[in-house]
Structures are given as C-alpha cells and as structure tokens.
C-alpha positions as CSV (number, residue, x, y, z in Angstrom):
1,M,17.4,9.6,12.2
2,I,17.5,5.8,11.8
3,V,21.1,5.4,12.8
4,D,22.7,6.8,16.0
5,E,23.7,10.4,15.3
6,R,27.1,10.1,16.9
7,L,27.8,7.1,14.7
8,V,26.7,9.0,11.6
9,A,28.9,11.9,12.6
10,F,31.9,9.6,13.1
11,I,31.4,8.0,9.7
12,N,30.9,11.3,7.9
13,S,34.1,12.7,9.6
14,F,36.0,10.6,7.1
15,D,34.3,12.2,4.1
16,T,36.8,13.9,1.8
17,G,34.4,16.2,0.2
18,N,33.4,16.6,-3.4
19,T,34.5,18.7,-6.3
20,P,34.3,22.5,-5.8
21,I,31.2,23.0,-7.9
22,L,29.4,20.2,-6.0
23,D,30.4,21.7,-2.6
24,E,29.1,25.0,-3.8
25,I,25.7,23.6,-4.9
26,E,25.4,21.6,-1.7
27,R,26.0,24.7,0.4
28,E,23.4,26.6,-1.6
29,A,20.9,23.8,-1.3
30,L,21.3,23.6,2.5
31,D,21.1,27.4,2.9
32,T,17.7,27.4,1.1
33,S,16.4,24.2,2.8
34,V,16.4,22.1,-0.4
35,P,16.7,18.4,0.4
36,I,19.7,16.7,-1.3
37,I,21.2,13.3,-0.7
38,R,23.0,13.0,2.6
39,K,26.8,12.7,3.0
40,E,26.6,8.9,3.6
41,M,24.5,8.5,0.5
42,Q,26.9,10.5,-1.5
43,S,29.7,8.2,-0.4
44,F,27.7,5.1,-1.2
45,L,26.9,6.4,-4.7
46,K,30.5,7.1,-5.4
47,F,31.4,3.5,-4.4
48,L,28.6,2.1,-6.5
49,L,29.7,4.2,-9.5
50,A,33.3,3.1,-9.2
51,A,32.2,-0.6,-8.9
52,Q,29.6,-0.7,-11.7
53,R,30.7,2.0,-14.2
54,P,27.2,2.5,-15.6
55,L,27.0,3.9,-19.1
56,R,23.4,5.0,-19.0
57,I,21.7,6.3,-15.8
58,L,18.1,7.3,-15.1
59,E,17.3,9.5,-12.1
60,V,13.7,10.0,-11.0
61,G,13.7,13.3,-9.0
62,T,16.2,15.9,-10.0
63,A,15.6,18.6,-7.3
64,V,18.4,21.1,-8.0
65,G,20.6,18.6,-9.9
66,F,23.1,17.8,-7.1
67,S,22.9,14.0,-7.3
68,A,22.8,14.0,-11.2
69,I,26.0,16.1,-11.3
70,L,27.6,13.9,-8.6
71,M,26.9,10.7,-10.6
72,C,28.4,12.2,-13.7
73,E,31.3,13.7,-11.9
74,Y,32.3,10.5,-10.1
75,N,31.5,7.8,-12.7
76,P,34.8,6.6,-14.0
77,V,33.3,6.3,-17.5
78,Q,31.6,9.0,-19.6
79,C,27.9,8.3,-19.1
80,E,24.5,9.6,-20.3
81,L,22.2,10.6,-17.5
82,V,18.4,11.2,-17.9
83,T,16.7,12.9,-15.0
84,I,13.1,13.8,-14.4
85,E,11.7,16.6,-12.3
86,N,8.1,17.8,-11.8
87,Y,8.6,20.7,-9.3
88,E,8.6,23.9,-11.5
89,K,10.4,26.1,-9.1
90,R,13.4,23.9,-8.9
91,I,13.8,23.1,-12.6
92,P,15.5,26.5,-13.5
93,I,17.9,26.0,-10.6
94,A,18.7,22.5,-11.7
95,K,19.3,23.6,-15.3
96,E,21.6,26.4,-14.1
97,N,23.6,24.1,-11.8
98,I,24.0,21.6,-14.7
99,R,25.3,24.4,-16.8
100,R,27.7,25.6,-14.1
101,A,29.0,22.1,-13.7
102,E,29.5,21.9,-17.5
103,K,27.5,18.7,-17.7
104,E,24.9,19.8,-20.4
105,S,26.4,17.2,-22.8
106,Q,25.8,14.4,-20.4
107,I,22.6,15.3,-18.5
108,R,19.2,15.5,-20.1
109,L,16.6,17.0,-17.8
110,I,13.0,16.1,-18.7
111,E,10.3,18.3,-17.1
112,G,7.1,16.8,-16.0
113,D,5.3,14.0,-14.1
114,A,7.4,10.8,-14.0
115,M,4.2,8.8,-14.3
116,E,3.6,10.3,-17.8
117,I,7.3,10.5,-18.8
118,L,8.6,7.0,-17.9
119,P,6.3,5.2,-20.4
120,T,7.8,7.4,-23.2
121,L,11.4,6.5,-22.5
122,E,13.1,4.0,-24.7
123,G,16.1,1.7,-24.3
124,E,17.5,0.3,-21.1
125,F,19.4,1.8,-18.2
126,D,22.4,0.3,-16.4
127,M,21.5,2.1,-13.2
128,I,18.3,3.8,-11.9
129,F,18.2,6.1,-8.9
130,M,14.8,6.7,-7.3
131,D,14.8,9.9,-5.3
132,A,11.3,11.4,-5.9
133,A,8.1,11.5,-3.9
134,K,8.2,8.4,-1.7
135,G,4.5,7.6,-2.0
136,Q,5.0,7.3,-5.8
137,Y,7.8,4.7,-5.9
138,I,5.3,1.8,-6.1
139,N,3.4,3.5,-8.9
140,F,6.6,4.1,-10.9
141,F,7.8,0.6,-10.3
142,P,6.3,-1.2,-13.4
143,E,8.0,1.2,-15.8
144,I,11.2,1.2,-13.8
145,M,11.4,-2.6,-14.2
146,R,10.8,-2.2,-17.9
147,L,13.7,0.3,-18.2
148,L,16.2,-1.5,-16.0
149,K,18.5,-3.7,-18.0
150,P,19.4,-7.3,-16.9
151,N,22.2,-7.1,-14.3
152,G,21.3,-3.4,-13.9
153,I,21.1,-1.8,-10.5
154,L,18.1,0.1,-8.9
155,V,18.8,2.3,-5.9
156,S,15.9,3.8,-4.0
157,D,16.5,6.5,-1.4
158,N,14.6,7.5,1.7
159,V,12.7,4.1,2.1
160,L,12.7,4.0,5.9
161,Q,10.9,7.3,6.4
162,D,12.9,8.3,9.5
163,G,11.9,5.0,11.1
164,D,8.1,5.4,10.6
165,V,8.0,2.4,8.2
166,I,8.6,0.0,11.1
167,E,5.8,1.4,13.3
168,S,2.3,0.2,13.7
169,H,-0.2,1.7,11.2
170,F,-2.0,3.3,14.2
171,I,1.1,5.1,15.5
172,V,1.8,6.8,12.2
173,E,0.2,10.2,11.8
174,R,-3.0,10.0,9.7
175,R,-1.6,12.3,7.0
176,N,1.4,10.0,6.5
177,R,-0.5,6.7,6.4
178,T,-0.9,6.5,2.6
179,I,2.9,7.0,2.1
180,Y,3.6,4.5,4.9
181,K,1.4,1.8,3.3
182,R,2.8,2.5,-0.2
183,M,6.4,2.3,1.0
184,R,5.7,-1.0,2.8
185,D,4.1,-2.3,-0.4
186,Y,7.2,-1.1,-2.4
187,L,9.6,-2.8,0.0
188,F,7.6,-6.0,-0.2
189,E,7.6,-5.9,-4.0
190,L,11.3,-5.3,-4.2
191,T,12.2,-8.1,-1.8
192,H,9.8,-10.8,-3.1
193,R,10.1,-10.5,-6.9
194,R,11.9,-13.5,-8.4
195,D,13.6,-11.3,-11.0
196,L,15.3,-9.1,-8.4
197,V,17.9,-9.5,-5.6
198,T,17.4,-6.7,-3.1
199,T,19.0,-5.6,0.1
200,I,17.7,-2.9,2.5
201,L,20.5,-0.8,4.1
202,P,20.3,1.8,6.9
203,V,22.2,4.4,4.9
204,G,20.9,8.0,5.3
205,D,17.2,7.6,5.6
206,G,17.3,4.1,4.4
207,I,18.0,2.8,0.9
208,T,17.4,-0.3,-1.1
209,V,19.8,-1.7,-3.7
210,S,18.3,-4.1,-6.2
211,V,19.9,-6.1,-9.0
212,K,17.8,-7.3,-11.9
213,K,18.5,-11.0,-12.6
214,E,19.6,-11.8,-16.1
215,S,17.2,-14.8,-16.2
216,V,14.6,-16.1,-13.8
217,E,14.7,-19.7,-12.8
218,S,11.5,-21.6,-13.6
C-alpha cells in the first residue's frame, strides 16, 4: 500500500459502483483471487475516458476482461478495443465475460505473448493501457510508442510495486530485483523522452500517464 489505507478507504467511500455486469465480474475475480484494477484506478479510468473519448484503445494484459469491459462501458463514444492476454487459464474466462457484457462487437481479444503480437498490430491507438507483467513494460515500450498516435495517452498501472521501487537495490528481495531494475528503467524512459510528457501518480499501486507530443522541438 503506497497511500495511507484510511485515506484510500475514505476516497473509495465516494465510489458509486459500476454497471451490474461489472460489479458481478469484480466479485467473481475477488472471490477467486484474480487481480483486477483497484477502485481508485477504476475511477481514474472513467475520468480519463470521459475527458479523452478515445476511439481506438489497446490494452496489454486482459486478465478476466474486467478493465477492457469497463473502458468500453464508460467511454462516451463507441470505441474499438484490442486486448492481449498470454495466460491460457484466464482467456476462456475473459471471453465469457466479454460475451456476458455484450461487448464482442467492440473488444477483440488476441491470445499470446505481447512481445510477438505487438509488432503485428497496425494503425495507431488513441489510448494504450499497460497492465501486464511489470517486468516486461520496458520490453514492450518500443512497439507501444510506435502504436501510440500523436496526442495519444499511455497509462501504465502498478509502477510503484507496493513502494519497492523507491528502496535501495540491496533491500529489495533478490527474486524481485530484475523487475525492480526494469521498472526503474521504464520510469526513467517515460520521464526523459523528449516526445512524451509524463506524470507519476500514487493511484492504486502507482500509475504513469503519458501524452505523446504531436511534434518534438529540435
């Protein structure tokens, strides 16, 4: 928890809930210990969708389809959403949830490794949501930048790793050090590229929001 739990509980007490199908999918995910985006992240995405009205969205990391359905449900405009998932056990659940939510015409779920799939995608996306394996964000990044249209928004979830990212390399458990280093590299890349404007926010487990500049000053 990177923000005081009492403060998070207070903020979330104002949450008005989602549509019935999303509430149902969320309960099922929590009952089976499937990680989905937190309440505060749900609220942030709803705000961003209302402000940006993206017509074409890419999500890296479908899980059980909760966030993909939420983005289609709360986008004020009819959008196309492409989502990528590599974990075989969750793919059938995601497909069934998309069907239950009646979003098959909007959501295209691509099965497989994002490192292999991203180079095959064509066209540009108004919004990209990164919510996959944290240690892979830096590896996905070149293709993500290719696919993000000028003035498009890139949102990356879980970037502060429950606060581990601010700790010394030697304090982080050895098994987590590769992810720790890669996430630090990813945050540096996002914040130092001349073609991006990025902010890091303590929402949920930490997010970054980046806007791709239309042109880069020489």
